Every structure is written in structure tokens, then in C-alpha cells.
C-alpha positions as CSV (number, residue, x, y, z in Angstrom):
1,X,-9.2,10.8,0.8
2,X,-13.1,10.8,0.9
3,X,-14.5,11.7,-2.7
4,X,-15.6,15.2,-1.7
5,X,-16.4,18.1,-4.3
6,X,-15.7,20.6,-3.2
7,X,-12.8,19.3,-1.4
8,X,-12.7,20.0,2.3
9,X,-9.4,22.0,3.0
10,X,-8.3,20.0,6.0
11,X,-9.4,16.5,6.5
12,X,-7.8,13.6,8.8
13,X,-9.3,10.1,8.8
14,X,-8.6,6.5,10.0
15,X,-10.4,5.0,7.5
16,X,-12.3,3.1,10.0
17,X,-16.1,2.8,10.6
18,X,-16.9,5.7,12.4
19,X,-21.1,5.8,12.9
20,X,-23.9,4.0,11.7
21,X,-27.0,5.9,11.0
22,X,-30.1,3.8,12.5
23,X,-33.8,4.8,13.1
24,X,-32.7,5.3,16.6
25,X,-30.3,8.1,15.7
26,X,-31.3,11.5,16.9
27,X,-30.4,14.8,15.4
28,X,-29.9,17.4,18.0
29,X,-29.3,21.2,17.2
30,X,-28.3,24.6,18.9
31,X,-31.4,26.8,18.4
32,X,-29.6,29.0,15.9
33,X,-28.9,25.8,13.6
34,X,-32.4,24.1,13.4
35,X,-32.6,24.7,9.6
36,X,-29.8,22.7,9.0
37,X,-31.0,20.0,11.3
38,X,-34.4,20.1,9.5
39,X,-32.7,20.1,6.0
40,X,-30.7,17.0,7.0
41,X,-33.7,15.1,8.1
42,X,-35.7,16.1,5.3
43,X,-33.0,14.9,2.7
44,X,-32.0,11.8,4.6
45,X,-35.5,10.2,5.5
46,X,-36.6,9.5,1.9
47,X,-33.2,7.9,1.1
48,X,-32.6,5.9,4.0
49,X,-36.1,5.0,5.4
50,X,-34.8,5.9,8.7
51,X,-36.7,8.3,11.1
52,X,-33.9,10.3,12.1
53,X,-35.6,11.9,15.0
54,X,-35.1,15.5,15.8
55,X,-34.7,16.7,19.6
56,X,-34.1,19.9,21.2
57,X,-30.4,20.9,21.9
58,X,-30.4,19.6,25.3
59,X,-31.7,16.0,24.3
60,X,-28.2,14.7,23.6
61,X,-25.8,15.4,26.3
62,X,-22.2,16.1,24.5
63,X,-20.6,14.3,27.4
64,X,-22.9,11.6,27.8
65,X,-21.8,9.5,25.2
66,X,-25.1,9.0,23.7
67,X,-25.2,8.2,19.9
68,X,-26.5,10.9,17.7
69,X,-25.8,13.8,15.4
70,X,-25.2,17.1,17.2
71,X,-25.0,20.5,15.5
72,X,-23.3,22.9,18.0
73,X,-22.6,26.9,17.7
74,X,-19.3,28.2,18.1
75,X,-19.5,31.9,17.4
76,X,-15.4,32.1,17.3
77,X,-15.8,30.4,13.8
78,X,-16.7,32.3,10.6
79,X,-20.2,32.4,9.4
80,X,-19.3,30.0,6.7
81,X,-16.9,27.8,8.8
82,X,-17.3,24.3,10.6
83,X,-16.0,21.3,12.2
84,X,-17.1,18.1,11.5
85,X,-16.2,14.9,13.5
86,X,-17.2,11.8,13.3
87,X,-16.8,8.9,15.9
88,X,-18.4,5.6,16.8
89,X,-20.1,7.5,19.6
90,X,-21.7,9.9,17.0
91,X,-21.6,13.1,15.1
92,X,-20.6,16.3,16.0
93,X,-20.9,19.1,13.7
94,X,-19.5,22.6,15.2
95,X,-20.4,25.7,13.0
96,X,-20.1,29.5,13.3
97,X,-23.3,30.2,12.0
98,X,-26.2,28.4,10.2
99,X,-24.6,28.6,6.8
100,X,-21.3,26.6,8.1
101,X,-23.7,23.8,9.7
102,X,-25.7,23.7,6.3
103,X,-22.4,23.3,4.4
104,X,-21.2,20.5,7.0
105,X,-24.4,18.8,6.6
106,X,-23.9,18.5,2.9
107,X,-20.6,17.1,3.4
108,X,-22.0,14.6,5.9
109,X,-24.2,13.5,3.2
110,X,-21.6,13.3,0.6
111,X,-19.6,10.9,3.3
112,X,-22.6,8.3,3.1
113,X,-23.3,5.6,0.3
114,X,-24.6,7.5,-2.8
115,X,-27.9,6.2,-2.4
116,X,-28.2,9.1,0.0
117,X,-29.0,11.2,-2.9
118,X,-32.1,9.1,-4.3
119,X,-35.5,10.1,-3.3
120,X,-36.8,6.9,-2.0
121,X,-35.3,3.7,-0.5
122,X,-33.8,1.5,-3.4
123,X,-31.7,-1.3,-1.4
124,X,-33.5,-1.8,1.6
125,X,-30.5,-3.4,3.1
126,X,-28.1,-0.6,2.8
127,X,-25.9,0.1,5.9
128,X,-25.6,3.8,6.4
129,X,-22.1,4.0,7.7
130,X,-20.3,7.1,8.0
131,X,-16.2,7.0,8.1
132,X,-14.5,8.0,11.3
133,X,-13.4,11.5,10.0
134,X,-12.2,14.9,11.2
135,X,-12.7,17.9,9.1
136,X,-12.0,21.8,9.5
137,X,-13.1,23.7,6.5
138,X,-14.0,27.2,5.4
139,X,-14.3,28.7,2.1
140,X,-11.7,31.0,0.2
141,X,-14.4,33.4,-1.2
142,X,-17.4,34.7,-0.1
143,X,-19.1,35.1,-3.6
144,X,-19.3,31.5,-5.2
145,X,-21.8,32.0,-8.1
146,X,-23.3,31.2,-11.0
147,X,-25.4,33.3,-13.6
148,X,-28.3,31.7,-15.2
149,X,-30.0,33.3,-18.0
150,X,-33.7,32.6,-18.1
151,X,-34.6,35.4,-20.4
152,X,-33.2,34.0,-23.8
153,X,-34.9,30.7,-22.8
154,X,-37.3,30.6,-20.0
155,X,-36.7,27.8,-17.4
156,X,-40.2,27.0,-15.2
157,X,-40.0,28.0,-11.7
158,X,-39.6,24.0,-10.8
159,X,-36.4,23.9,-12.6
160,X,-35.2,26.9,-10.8
161,X,-35.8,25.3,-7.4
162,X,-34.0,22.2,-8.7
163,X,-31.0,24.1,-9.8
164,X,-31.0,25.7,-6.5
165,X,-30.7,22.4,-4.8
166,X,-27.6,21.3,-7.1
167,X,-25.7,24.5,-6.6
168,X,-26.3,24.1,-2.9
169,X,-25.2,20.7,-2.9
170,X,-21.6,22.0,-4.3
171,X,-21.5,24.8,-1.7
172,X,-22.1,27.4,-4.2
173,X,-23.9,30.3,-2.4
174,X,-25.0,33.0,-5.1
175,X,-27.5,32.6,-8.0
176,X,-27.4,35.5,-10.5
177,X,-30.7,35.4,-12.4
178,X,-30.5,37.4,-15.8
179,X,-34.2,38.0,-15.9
180,X,-34.8,40.5,-19.0
181,X,-33.2,40.8,-22.6
182,X,-34.1,41.7,-26.1
183,X,-35.9,38.1,-26.2
184,X,-37.8,38.2,-23.3
185,X,-39.0,39.9,-19.9
186,X,-39.4,37.2,-17.2
187,X,-40.5,39.0,-13.6
188,X,-43.9,40.5,-13.0
189,X,-44.0,44.4,-12.6
190,X,-47.3,45.0,-11.3
191,X,-47.1,48.6,-12.1
192,X,-46.2,47.8,-15.8
193,X,-48.1,44.8,-16.5
194,X,-47.5,44.7,-20.5
195,X,-43.8,44.1,-19.4
196,X,-44.7,40.3,-19.3
197,X,-48.0,40.5,-21.2
198,X,-46.2,41.7,-24.2
199,X,-42.6,41.4,-23.3
200,X,-42.9,37.9,-21.9
201,X,-43.3,36.3,-25.2
202,X,-41.8,36.3,-28.6
203,X,-43.0,34.4,-31.8
204,X,-40.0,32.4,-32.8
205,X,-36.4,31.8,-31.8
206,X,-33.2,31.9,-34.2
207,X,-32.1,28.2,-34.6
208,X,-28.4,28.3,-34.0
209,X,-25.9,31.1,-33.9
210,X,-24.9,31.7,-37.6
211,X,-26.0,35.1,-39.0
212,X,-28.4,33.5,-41.6
213,X,-29.9,30.7,-39.2
214,X,-33.6,30.2,-39.7
215,X,-36.4,30.7,-37.3
216,X,-37.6,27.6,-35.5
217,X,-41.4,29.0,-35.8
218,X,-42.1,28.0,-32.5
219,X,-43.6,30.7,-30.1
220,X,-41.5,30.8,-26.7
221,X,-42.1,32.5,-23.5
222,X,-43.2,32.8,-19.6
223,X,-42.6,34.7,-16.7
224,X,-42.3,34.3,-12.9
225,X,-45.4,35.8,-10.9
226,X,-44.1,38.1,-7.8
227,X,-45.2,35.1,-5.5
228,X,-43.0,32.7,-7.8
229,X,-40.1,35.1,-7.2
230,X,-41.0,35.1,-3.4
231,X,-40.8,31.4,-3.2
232,X,-37.7,31.4,-5.5
233,X,-35.8,33.5,-2.9
234,X,-37.2,31.9,0.1
235,X,-36.3,28.6,-1.3
236,X,-32.8,29.7,-2.0
237,X,-32.5,31.5,1.4
238,X,-33.3,28.0,3.5
239,X,-30.0,26.7,1.4
240,X,-27.8,29.8,2.1
241,X,-28.0,30.9,-1.8
242,X,-28.4,34.6,-2.2
243,X,-30.4,35.5,-5.3
244,X,-29.3,38.6,-7.3
245,X,-31.7,39.8,-9.9
246,X,-30.4,41.7,-13.1
247,X,-32.7,44.0,-15.1
248,X,-30.2,44.7,-18.3
249,X,-30.2,48.2,-19.3
250,X,-30.1,50.3,-21.2
251,X,-29.2,47.9,-24.0
252,X,-30.6,44.4,-24.4
253,X,-34.0,46.0,-23.7
254,X,-36.3,45.5,-26.9
255,X,-38.5,43.3,-24.8
256,X,-39.5,46.4,-22.7
257,X,-39.7,48.5,-25.5
258,X,-42.0,46.3,-27.5
259,X,-44.3,46.5,-24.5
260,X,-44.0,50.4,-24.1
261,X,-42.6,52.0,-27.1
262,X,-42.2,55.3,-25.6
263,X,-39.1,53.6,-23.8
264,X,-37.3,53.5,-27.3
265,X,-35.7,56.0,-29.4
266,X,-38.0,58.0,-31.6
267,X,-40.0,59.8,-29.0
268,X,-40.3,63.6,-28.7
269,X,-39.8,65.9,-25.7
270,X,-43.4,65.2,-24.5
271,X,-42.9,61.5,-24.5
272,X,-44.7,60.8,-27.4
273,X,-44.1,58.4,-30.5
274,X,-41.5,55.7,-30.1
275,X,-40.7,52.4,-32.3
276,X,-43.1,49.6,-33.3
277,X,-41.1,46.5,-32.3
278,X,-41.7,43.2,-31.3
279,X,-39.8,41.0,-28.9
280,X,-36.7,40.2,-30.6
281,X,-36.4,36.8,-32.3
282,X,-32.7,36.8,-33.2
283,X,-29.4,36.2,-31.1
284,X,-26.6,38.7,-31.0
285,X,-26.1,42.6,-30.3
286,X,-29.3,44.5,-31.1
287,X,-29.0,48.3,-31.8
288,X,-32.4,48.8,-30.4
289,X,-31.9,50.7,-27.0
290,X,-33.7,52.8,-24.6
291,X,-34.0,56.5,-24.7
292,X,-32.7,58.5,-21.7
293,X,-35.5,60.7,-21.2
294,X,-36.1,61.5,-17.5
295,X,-39.6,59.7,-17.7
296,X,-37.5,56.5,-18.6
297,X,-35.5,56.8,-15.7
298,X,-38.5,57.0,-13.7
299,X,-40.1,54.0,-15.4
300,X,-37.0,51.9,-14.4
301,X,-36.6,53.2,-10.7
302,X,-40.0,52.1,-10.5
303,X,-39.3,48.7,-11.9
304,X,-36.4,48.5,-9.4
305,X,-38.4,49.3,-6.6
306,X,-40.4,46.4,-7.1
307,X,-37.4,44.3,-7.8
308,X,-35.9,45.4,-4.5
309,X,-38.9,44.8,-2.7
310,X,-38.8,41.0,-3.9
311,X,-35.2,40.4,-3.7
312,X,-33.8,41.5,-0.2
313,X,-30.0,40.4,-1.1
314,X,-27.1,43.2,-1.1
315,X,-26.8,43.4,-4.8
316,X,-29.0,44.6,-7.5
317,X,-27.8,44.0,-11.1
318,X,-28.2,46.7,-13.8
319,X,-26.5,44.9,-16.7
320,X,-25.0,47.7,-18.8
321,X,-23.3,45.3,-21.1
322,X,-23.0,45.5,-24.9
323,X,-25.1,48.7,-25.3
324,X,-24.7,50.2,-29.0
325,X,-24.5,54.1,-29.3
326,X,-25.7,54.4,-33.2
327,X,-29.4,55.3,-32.4
328,X,-28.3,57.8,-29.6
329,X,-26.0,59.3,-32.2
330,X,-28.5,59.8,-34.9
331,X,-31.4,60.8,-33.0
332,X,-31.9,64.6,-32.8
333,X,-33.8,64.3,-29.4
334,X,-30.9,62.5,-27.7
335,X,-28.4,64.9,-29.1
336,X,-30.6,67.6,-27.5
337,X,-30.3,65.8,-24.2
338,X,-26.6,65.5,-24.5
339,X,-26.2,69.1,-24.7
340,X,-28.7,70.0,-21.9
341,X,-27.1,67.5,-19.6
342,X,-23.8,69.0,-20.2
343,X,-22.4,65.7,-21.5
344,X,-19.4,65.3,-23.8
345,X,-20.9,63.0,-26.3
346,X,-23.5,60.0,-26.5
347,X,-21.1,57.7,-24.9
348,X,-21.4,59.5,-21.6
349,X,-25.3,58.8,-21.6
350,X,-24.6,55.1,-20.9
351,X,-22.8,56.0,-17.5
352,X,-25.3,59.0,-16.8
353,X,-28.5,56.6,-17.2
354,X,-26.9,53.9,-15.1
355,X,-25.6,56.3,-12.7
356,X,-29.3,57.7,-11.8
357,X,-30.4,54.1,-11.3
358,X,-27.5,53.3,-9.2
359,X,-28.0,56.3,-6.9
360,X,-31.5,55.1,-6.1
361,X,-30.6,51.7,-5.5
362,X,-27.8,52.8,-3.1
363,X,-30.5,55.3,-1.4
364,X,-32.4,52.0,-0.5
365,X,-29.4,50.2,1.0
366,X,-28.3,47.9,-1.9
367,X,-25.2,47.8,-4.2
368,X,-25.5,48.1,-8.0
369,X,-24.1,45.0,-9.7
370,X,-23.1,45.7,-13.3
371,X,-20.7,44.1,-15.9
372,X,-17.5,45.8,-17.0
373,X,-18.8,47.9,-19.4
374,X,-19.5,50.1,-16.5
375,X,-15.7,50.9,-16.6
376,X,-16.0,52.8,-19.8
377,X,-17.4,55.8,-17.9
378,X,-17.5,56.5,-13.9
379,X,-19.6,53.9,-12.1
380,X,-21.2,54.8,-8.9
381,X,-18.5,54.4,-6.3
382,X,-20.6,51.6,-4.6
383,X,-21.0,49.5,-7.7
384,X,-19.4,46.0,-7.9
385,X,-18.1,45.1,-11.3
386,X,-18.6,41.5,-12.9
387,X,-15.3,41.2,-15.1
388,X,-16.4,39.0,-18.0
389,X,-14.2,40.2,-20.8
390,X,-11.2,38.4,-19.7
391,X,-9.5,39.8,-16.5
392,X,-8.8,43.3,-18.0
393,X,-12.1,44.7,-16.4
394,X,-11.0,43.1,-13.0
395,X,-7.6,44.7,-12.9
396,X,-9.0,48.1,-13.9
397,X,-11.9,48.0,-11.4
398,X,-9.5,47.1,-8.6
399,X,-7.0,49.9,-9.6
400,X,-9.9,52.2,-9.4
401,X,-11.1,50.9,-6.0
402,X,-14.1,48.7,-6.8
403,X,-15.3,45.4,-5.6
404,X,-14.9,42.6,-8.3
405,X,-16.7,39.5,-9.0
406,X,-14.6,37.6,-11.8
407,X,-16.2,35.7,-14.6
408,X,-14.1,35.8,-17.6
409,X,-15.5,34.3,-20.7
410,X,-12.5,32.0,-21.6
411,X,-12.6,30.5,-18.3
412,X,-16.1,30.2,-16.9
413,X,-18.5,30.7,-19.7
414,X,-20.4,27.4,-19.4
415,X,-22.2,27.8,-22.5
416,X,-19.0,27.7,-24.4
417,X,-18.2,24.2,-26.1
418,X,-16.5,21.9,-24.0
419,X,-14.0,20.5,-26.3
420,X,-12.5,20.6,-29.8
421,X,-14.8,17.2,-30.8
422,X,-17.2,17.9,-33.8
423,X,-19.8,16.1,-31.6
424,X,-20.2,19.0,-29.3
425,X,-23.8,20.6,-29.4
426,X,-24.1,24.0,-31.0
427,X,-20.7,24.9,-30.9
428,X,-20.1,28.6,-29.7
429,X,-17.0,30.4,-28.1
430,X,-13.4,28.8,-27.4
431,X,-13.3,25.4,-25.6
432,X,-13.9,25.6,-21.8
433,X,-13.3,22.2,-20.3
434,X,-13.2,21.1,-16.4
435,X,-9.6,21.7,-16.3
436,X,-9.8,25.2,-17.6
437,X,-12.6,25.9,-15.1
438,X,-10.5,24.3,-12.4
439,X,-7.5,26.6,-13.1
440,X,-9.4,29.7,-12.6
441,X,-8.5,32.2,-10.3
442,X,-10.8,35.4,-9.5
443,X,-7.8,37.3,-8.4
444,X,-6.0,38.5,-11.4
445,X,-2.2,38.5,-11.4
446,X,-0.2,41.0,-10.0
447,X,-3.0,42.1,-7.5
448,X,-1.6,43.9,-4.3
449,X,-2.9,42.7,-1.2
450,X,-5.3,45.7,-1.2
451,X,-6.8,44.8,-4.5
452,X,-7.0,41.2,-3.3
453,X,-9.3,42.0,-0.5
454,X,-11.7,43.7,-2.9
455,X,-12.2,40.7,-5.0
456,X,-15.6,39.2,-3.6
457,X,-15.2,36.0,-5.5
458,X,-16.2,34.6,-8.8
459,X,-19.0,33.3,-11.0
460,X,-19.9,31.1,-13.8
461,X,-22.1,32.3,-16.6
462,X,-24.7,30.3,-18.2
463,X,-26.3,31.7,-21.3
464,X,-29.2,30.3,-23.0
465,X,-29.6,31.3,-26.5
466,X,-28.6,27.8,-27.5
467,X,-29.6,25.6,-24.2
468,X,-33.5,25.5,-24.6
469,X,-34.2,23.4,-21.6
470,X,-33.1,21.8,-18.6
471,X,-31.3,19.0,-20.2
472,X,-29.3,21.4,-22.2
473,X,-28.4,23.3,-19.1
474,X,-27.6,20.0,-17.4
475,X,-24.9,19.2,-20.2
476,X,-23.6,22.8,-20.0
477,X,-23.5,23.4,-16.3
478,X,-22.3,19.8,-15.2
479,X,-19.3,18.5,-14.3
480,X,-17.9,21.9,-14.9
481,X,-19.8,23.7,-12.0
482,X,-18.0,20.9,-9.7
483,X,-14.9,22.3,-10.8
484,X,-15.7,25.9,-10.1
485,X,-17.2,25.0,-6.8
486,X,-14.0,23.4,-5.7
487,X,-11.8,26.2,-6.9
488,X,-13.9,29.1,-5.2
489,X,-14.1,26.9,-2.0
490,X,-10.5,26.3,-2.2
491,X,-8.3,23.8,-3.9
492,X,-4.8,22.9,-4.0
493,X,-4.8,23.1,-7.8
494,X,-4.2,19.2,-8.3
495,X,-6.2,18.5,-11.3
496,X,-5.2,15.1,-11.8
497,X,-6.3,14.4,-8.1
498,X,-9.5,16.4,-8.6
499,X,-10.5,14.5,-11.9
500,X,-10.1,11.2,-9.8
501,X,-12.5,12.4,-7.2
502,X,-14.7,14.0,-9.8
503,X,-15.2,10.7,-11.5
504,X,-16.5,9.1,-8.1
505,X,-18.7,12.3,-7.6
506,X,-20.8,11.7,-10.9
507,X,-22.5,9.0,-9.4
508,X,-23.9,11.2,-6.9
509,X,-25.1,13.6,-10.1
510,X,-26.6,10.2,-11.6
511,X,-28.4,9.7,-8.4
512,X,-30.2,13.1,-8.4
513,X,-30.9,12.8,-12.2
514,X,-28.5,15.4,-13.7
515,X,-27.6,14.9,-17.4
516,X,-24.1,16.0,-17.2
517,X,-21.4,15.7,-20.3
518,X,-19.5,12.5,-20.2
519,X,-15.6,12.8,-20.0
520,X,-15.1,11.3,-23.1
521,X,-17.7,13.4,-25.2
522,X,-21.5,13.9,-25.5
523,X,-24.0,11.0,-25.9
524,X,-25.6,11.0,-29.1
525,X,-29.0,12.3,-27.6
526,X,-26.9,15.3,-26.5
527,X,-25.5,16.1,-29.7
528,X,-27.2,18.6,-32.1
529,X,-25.7,18.0,-35.6
530,X,-29.0,19.5,-37.4
531,X,-27.9,23.0,-35.9
532,X,-24.3,24.3,-37.0
533,X,-22.4,26.3,-34.3
534,X,-19.9,29.2,-34.8
535,X,-16.9,28.3,-32.6
536,X,-14.4,30.9,-32.0
537,X,-10.4,30.2,-32.4
538,X,-8.8,31.2,-29.0
539,X,-6.3,33.7,-30.6
540,X,-9.0,35.5,-32.5
541,X,-11.4,35.6,-29.4
542,X,-8.5,37.0,-27.6
543,X,-8.1,39.7,-30.1
544,X,-11.4,40.4,-30.2
545,X,-11.8,40.8,-26.4
546,X,-8.6,42.9,-26.4
547,X,-10.0,45.5,-28.9
548,X,-13.4,45.5,-26.6
549,X,-11.8,46.3,-23.5
550,X,-9.1,48.7,-25.0
551,X,-10.8,51.9,-23.3
552,X,-10.7,50.4,-19.9
553,X,-7.1,49.0,-19.9
554,X,-5.5,51.8,-18.6
555,X,-7.0,52.4,-14.9
556,X,-4.6,55.7,-14.4
557,X,-7.3,57.6,-16.8
558,X,-9.4,57.6,-14.0
559,X,-9.0,58.2,-10.3
560,X,-9.7,55.9,-7.5
561,X,-13.2,56.2,-6.4
């Protein structure tokens, strides 16, 4: 079988020379598939040195036997489905829509020598030979995603564009950008400029995960202008990646409160006062949360309006995770609001606040997307739930009729350590290796057929408290993202066979410059022995998660939405 990651679900090959690219090779496409044609030409020209002329769809007659690459539309196929056939007379890609043609073009590139992933000709005498092959393929899940936290450690725009290319190379199709945190606000909001002027920068960062870890004494910050965001979204769209923004509320919000103190606890009924906070410099759960004044709701409705103007996708992230209630409990003004709104206690404020924002998001034709803490109350019926604390959230959400994206921490948190080796850098969490990710199934055990239909797919999460740049992100993400890509696309579960193909696939990652984790452990320069970690024992972690989700583990307490 050809070394493909993700693996095509149906492939036949004669292991004969099928087609050889030359400067005379022409690429023709149906008008609906010209973007895939353009992408294929753009990536292959520098690496091969071939002209690879493009023509109108009528320039190559499918019945003429003329050599070339044809991209043909067949509306009977699904939007992400494709057929790829390589013969001595040429290459035929048939797709249901532009996305399917793009994925077929990615596979075509994979079938070429690994030098096809270079940005210049390095071996002038390379023969660009494609094997004779016939592939019919379609993904198992529609949501094949990865969350990238750019709030804890900012990644410049160029690194985001590179990351989009990497996930598109693996036919992942959702980039969830975690844009706001206690430690930084990363998106320009023109109505509230201090969110980035103040909230976009912190004076230092905690050095490692242990509680008494020192600060590094080094300022950190950055943000994306609205034009940067437009560019990121357009770049991703051209590679069939949907960008889902997340504004994390009402916890994880100290950067916003530092910029606008009136958002914090301690204001009076006239909106006066507020805490004097700096952008948070420590990791972990922060007790400082937003107040729930009507003016604060209005503030974030205005923020979300600008966000929705920039991100045209279906889902808008509102966070909802890890929100402490102690400040609400101890604040007289908040207690007054609880009584005025007819709520039972401060815990109900969490759902009240997020439902106000969710209602506005739905009114604009979008869907709220939040972490499984939303299930501790009654989320808006149109919400999509990201189940991260194991699969309990997924089971509860499905039983209550919500759409689900599964992202359990013990299987797909890519900031977690990759093995028990002491050389793993800044160890956190339980070991999550390639085999663990490959075994991931977004559908919880015991789900009914009706519940299975509500599972949109899955995603990996890359939190960056301890990943301070693109090289660290590479190490955390790859090759585990390769395993995720295949299991979400559709695999047979054969980890031994996958690992053999993965070893060959690593040459492609080498060619594009990914500093992935080697199979036998980190390189010396990937280790961080000067920063102690805080690893978790799997049994202890499981018990901790079970306690966290105890109040959402009984779906019968909540009616179906």
C-alpha cells in the first residue's frame, strides 16, 4: 500500500508506472474546481521545476487519450468525496465539490517522490513518476479539527499560515483558535482598543507548571489585527479549513478585566469601580472572573459582533470552561443580581451569562460552541459541546440532544507528555502517545444510532502554557496529529501498519521543515531539563476528572433540548 497519511479507505494498485509529470503536463479543471488546480500548480512548480500548464476544462478531451491531469466534477459524490485514477495516459480526479478535489490533489502530491514537498528543485534529475493507482475516498467525520491556543503564547501570523498548511496537508479541516485568556487578548476589537493595547501584553510568564515556579522576567505579547484575521481566514478557506474563533468567557478573562476594570467584580450598580489587575502572569485556574452586569453582556455582544464579522464560519466559540464562582458568591452586587433575575444561586449565573451571548450568536445565524462545562446548566439548544473532560460530556450532551465535538484530554491533548521518558520536555498530564491518539473514537461507547448522528467529529487541543514558540508546537503536534488525521478520516485501526506508513511519512515532514518528536524520544535540543514538570498519574487524573464531571454525569436530570 502506498504510504499515505491519512490512509485512503479504498485503494487498488498494480504497482506499475502510471504517469510521469513533465513540463508538457497540462492541468485542466472544471470551473468549480479551479482553486484545487491552482493550488496543485503552485505547490508542484517550485519543487519539480516543471511548467505544469493550466488550461480551460475543454483543453483536454477526456476521450482523446491526451496526457495530462484532469479535475472533473461529479455532483453525485459528497462534498469531500473524490476518486483518483492514475494511468499511463494521465490522471483523472473526480470530486463532488472543491473540497474533495483539494483532498485528491493532496493525495496526488503524496504519491510523488518526497522531494515534491520542497520549495525548490534539489535533485534536477528526479523523475516525477506517479504509480498506477485507483482510489475512492471520503471522510468518516465532517469535523476534523485541532485547537491552537495562541493566547498563552502568541504565534505570529506567518506561523499560523504555516500551521494551516500543515493541517491541510493531513486533510484536517477545522482550526479552532483560542484567542483570549487570563494571560493575553490576541484579536483586535476596534470598539475596545485597550483589549489589545493593554490586554495583549504581560510583563512575564510563569516558568513551568509547578506552583512555586518563578517568573521568567521577560515580557510577552502580540495580537492579530483585523486585516491579519481576514488574511488567516481567507488563507484557510482556500485550503478548505474553517477557522473557529473562541472568546473564552466568563472565566479566563483577566486580560480583558486588566484592560477594562469595569468588567470585573467590585463595580457598583452604576458600573463604577472595578479591580486593579494586570494581565495574568501565572498558569492555572484564576479566581478573577467577569461580573454579570447587563453592561458587561452588552460589551461582549459588541465584541462578538466584530468577531462574527471577521469569521464567516458556522461556529463561534464562547468558552465557558473552568469558571470559579467564589467572587460571585462573596460579592453583594452579584448576590443582588441573582435575586433580581430569579436565579437559584451564583452557579446559575454561568449559564445565564453564556445563554445571553448564545442567543445573540444564534440570532445572527451562527452556532455557539463551548466546552462541556456548559452542561452544568441548560445551554442554548443550538449549542455544540466540546467534550474535553473525558467522554462524560459527550455522553451527556448526546443524551440531551446536543451536537458534539469530542476532544478528551487523556486521548487528544497534545500538550500532554508523550511518554514516561524522563527526557520529555516540561512534563504535564498523562502520557498521550501516537497509539493513544490513533485509538481515539469521537463516538462514545454505547451511543445509539441517533446519538451517533449528532457527533460532528473530533479535535485535538494544543494548549501553549509550556509551548513558547513554533518549534515547541511542532514537537507537541507531530506526529500525533498524523494519527488524529487518519482516525478522523477513517482508519482500520491497525496501529502496527499505521506506524510503518508513518515512518515513511516522516520524510515528508522533514521536507517541509517540521521538528516533530522522534519515535525513540526527544532530541537533546527538544528537552527542557532546566524546567521541572508536573506529570499526572493516569489513575489520579481519571479520579480528578470524574469528580469534575460528577454534576453532568446524569443526563436524566436534564430533558432533551
